[in-house]
N, C-alpha and C positions, 0 to 999 in steps of 0.2 A: 504494500500500500504506500501511497506517496504522501508528500507534505502539501497541505492545502491551506487556504485562507481561513482565518478564524470564523466560527459560526456565530451568527447573531440570533437573537430571540425575536420570533415573529408570532403574532397572534392573529388568527383569522376567525371570522364569524361564518359559520357554516350551517347547512341543513335548514331546519325550520326557522332558526333565528335569522338567517339571511332573507328568507321570504317575508318575515314580519317586518324587518327593517326596510325592505324595499317598499312596503306599503305604508311606511311612516310610523309603524308601531315600535314600541320599545320592548325588547325581549330580555328576560333574565336567563334564558336557557342558551347561552353562548357556549360553543365548544372551542377549545384552544389547541393550537399546535405549539408545543413548548420545547425548550431545551434540546435542540439537537438537529433537526426538529423531530420531536416525538409527540404522539397524541397525548393529551393530558391524562388519559385513562390508561397509559402504558403500564403502570404498576399492576392493574388488574389483569392485563394480558400476560405479564410476566408470571403472576401467581398461577395462571391457568396452565402454564407449561410445567408438567410433572414428569415428562419423559417416560411414559409408561412402558416403553419397549426396552429400556435400559437393562443390562444384565443385573440380576438381583432384584429388579422391580418387575420385570416381565413374568407372566405366568409360565413361560417356557423354562423348565428347570434343567434340561439337558443342554450342555454348552454347545455342542455341535449343531443341535437343532436350533438353538438361539442364534448362532452365527448365520445359519442359512436364512432364518426369518428376518434378522436385522439387515443382512446384506440385500435381501429381496426388497425390503422397505426402502433402503437408500436408492437402489437401482430404479425403483418405481418413480421416485421423486427426481431423478435426473432428467426425465422427459425426453431423453434421447435413447433410442433402442440400441441394443448390442449390435456390434458390427463384425461379429466373428466370421461371417461368410465373405467378407470383402478381402480380395487378395492384396497383399502388401505390395507386390510388384516393385521390389527395391531397385533403384538405380544409383550407382555411385559415380562420383566425379571429383575433380580437384584434389587428387591424392598428393600428399606431401609428407616428408619425414620430420618427426619431432625428435626430442632427446630420449631415445629408447622406445619409441612408439611411432605408429603410422597414423596420419590424419586422413580422413576422407569426408566428403560431403555425401550424405545419403538422402535420397528422396523416396518416401513411402506413402502409401494410402492408409492412413489410420482409420478413416471412415470412407464411405462411398462418395462423399461430397467433394473432397479436395486432396491434392497431393501436398505433403508437408516435407520441408527440408530440415535436416539436422546435421550435427557433427558427430562422427563416429571415430573414436580413437581406439587403436588396438596395440597392446604391448608387443614388442619384438619377442620372438621365442616361440616355443611350441605350446599351444593351448591343449585343452580348453581352459580358459581363464575365468576367474570370478568377474562379475560385471556390476556396473552401477548405472541405473537410470537416473540421470542428473536433471533436476527440474528447476528452471530459472524462476527468479522472483518477479514481482510486479514493479514496484518502485516508481510508478508513473513515468517510466522511461521506456519508450516504445521503439526507438530506432535500433536497439539491439535486444535480442532475446537469448538464444543459445550462446551468443558472444559474451554475455555476462560471465559465463562460467568456463568457456572454452576459447582460448586465444584464437582470434580469426586470422588465418594465414592467407586469406583470399581477398581482403578488402582493407586498404589502409585507412579509409575514413572510419569504418567500424572499429578498427584496431585502436585508433585514438580514443574513441568513445568508450570502448571496453576497458582500456587501461585506466581511464579516469574512474570508471565504475569500480574496478577491482581495487584501486587505491582507496576509494571511499568506504567500501564495505568488506573487502576481503584481504586486507593488509597487503595489497599489491599482487596477490597470487591469483592465478587462474586455476580454480579448484579442479576442473576436469583434467587439465594437463598434469597436475600433480598426481591425481589418481592414476592416470595412465602410466606415468613414470613409476608408480608403485605396483604396477602389474595388473591393473583392472581395465577391462574393456569398458568404455564410457560412451553412452548415447545421450545426446542432449538435443532436443527439438524445440522449434519455435511454437509457442502457444499463439492462438489467433489474436492478432493485433500487434505482435512484436516481430522485429527483424524482417525476414522475407515475407511475413504475413501482415505487415504493417507498413509504415508506422501509424498507429491509431493516435488520435489526439485525446488528451485526458477527458475533455468534456463531451466526447462522442461515446463514451462507454455506456452511459445510461440509455441512450437511444439505441445503441447496438443491442443491449440486453432486452429492452422493451420490444424491439423488432423480433428477436428470437421468440419471446413469449407470444407475440401476435401470430407467429408462424407455428405455434404449437410446440416449440422447442425451448432450449435453454442454453445460455452462454456457459454457465458453470457446468451444466450437464455435458456439453460438448467437450469441455476441457477434461472432465473426469473420464469420459469414454476414450478420448484420445490417449490419455496417460495409461489407462488400462490396456489398450491395444499396444502401446509402445513397450510396455513391460513384456507382453507376450512375444512381440517381435524380437526384442533383445534376447530373451531366454531361448528363442528358437534358432539363433545364429550358431553355426557349427563351431565358431571360435569361442563360444561361451559355455561354461558349465551351468546348465539350467538349474541346478540345485543351489547355486551361489550367486543370486542376483539380488541386489539391494536397491532401494530407492533413497535418494539423498536430495535435500533441498533446503533453501534458506527463504524465510519470509513466505510469500505466496507459494514458493517452491516447497517449503516445509509442509504447508497445508496439503499440497499435491502429493508429497511423499507419503504421509500417513494415510491420506485418502486412497492412494493407489494400493497401499498394503492392505487396506480394508476390503478393496474391491477385487484384488487380483491375487490368486494363489501362486502366481509366478514370482512374486516378491517374497524373498526369504527373510528379509530384515529391512528396517527403515530408520533413517536418521533425519530428524526434523529440527531445524534451528530457527527459533523465533517465530513460531506460529502454533500455539496451543493455549486454550483458555476455555472456561465455562461460558456458555452463551449468555446467560443472565448477567454475569459479571462483566461481560464485554459490552452489553447494551446499556451503557450509562452515558449521561450527557457529556458531550465533548469527544467521545470516542470516534475514531476514524470510520468505523463501520456505519455510523449513523449518517454519514455524508453521501451515501449512495455511490454512484460512479464506480470506483474500484471494487467496492463490496460485491458487485454483481458477479464477479468471477468466482465467488465463493458462496453463492446464495442458491440453495435448492428450496424453492417455495414449498412450505408445509412440512418439511422434514422435522422441524423443531417441535411439532406436535407429538413426535414419537421418540426422538433421540436427541440427547445433548451432543455437543461437539466431541468430547472425549468418549462418549458412547459409540460414536461412529468409528473412531480410531481403535476402539477396543475389539472391533470385529477381527482385527489382525492377531489378537491373542491366540496362543501364547508364543508367537514368533518374537524374536529379539527386536526391541525398539529402543531408540535413544532420542531423548528430547532435551534440547539445550535452550536456554533463554537468558536474556540480559535483565538484571534487576532494575535497570534504568530505562527499559523499553517502554515508551509512552503508549505504544499501540496496544499493549496487553497488560491491563492492570494486574498488580501482584496478586490480588485476591482471586482473580480469574485463573491465573496460572496455578495457584495453590489448589483451588478446587478441582481443576482438571487433573493435576498430577495425583491428587488423592484418589480420584475416581479410577484413573488408569492403574495405579498400583493395586487397588482393591481387586480389580478384575484379574490381573496377572497373579495376585496372591491366591485368588480363588481357584486358579489352575495349577497351584503349587509351582509357579514359575516366576516368582518375584525377582529372581536373579536375572531374568531375561529382559527386564525393563529397567532402564537407567534414566534418571532425570537429574538435571543439574542447572542451577541458576548461578550466573556469573554476576555478582552484586555490582561490580564497578562498570559493567558494560551496558550499552543501549541496544539498539536494533542493528546489530552487526554480526558478521561471521568472521572473526579474526583468525589470524594464523594459529594462535593457541587453541581456539575452539576447533579449527580444522584438524589440527594434530590429534585432538581428542577423538574426533570422528574417525580419522584414519586408523588409529590404534584400535578403536572399537570394531571397525569393519574387519580388520585383520583377525581379531579374536572370534567374532561370530561367524565369519565366512570361512 
């Protein structure tokens, strides 16, 4: 999510009150939009969210049956059908050598609607190798997508932009290249609106999402389906050990990482940096989510009537999961992070697998994925894969 202008407080007269005022009458029954903007009755809407399908609250007591039911509920709310029958038809181009690995541009059909281009890095040597589906962030920066995490060797303009982004958020490192040097096959693809599929303008996001809904589809659902299919594509490559595929991401990419682990059995482990919270704790005045726009990439309408955010991530249990966050991250209030971590640990504990979930807060850091955090992820991947 990006940095935006401060939000003001606006009050609107709506409904019956509007009609009465138009007739010159005075109405005491005015409804307000407040603080965010939120409807003034938003506390009642929050109270109504009980997440009845959460593990431990759901009437389904068998965990495998619960996972199937919870996943089916999430998939229903994606509004985009599965794309399993669509051939990937991969095409590669732009091959170049890196330091201990080979770079390629690969174009695939993740859905039947569009061809998607990404970066594919393969270590030198004999495979099959462990692999990482690397998922880029949002950041309200659309000129680069995959290039945020993989050094672009094919475009000097994007390279300059990518270097600045890496300096700002990743301690100057390209995370994908570092993973490839360490022996992982890496796949990183553009999400809709970024890089070769953009650039989108910040204030076009809401209209794009609305148009998806008008077409009976979903922007967030499309991204979820594409990531799900990307995981299957990566696991199916001859150079990859299909039993050792992880999803890794920062910010919106972190959301995509745990979401893909929840939706795809091709993901053996997931590391998510700076995107985990309880929904209620995130929906507070001033939070970035309330501003619309970027939030639509992570919004599945109606899903919150059934599952909280960590409940969705828990569908991946008891596979290994790593969650890192910064204590000074203003996008995710500390209470929301604590609530989410407590829920996640409880699910893994119920499966006698608490050692497979790791959570850590870096008190002095904000919304970043620093070199030290990266090293923690790399060491964890080496252990679990």
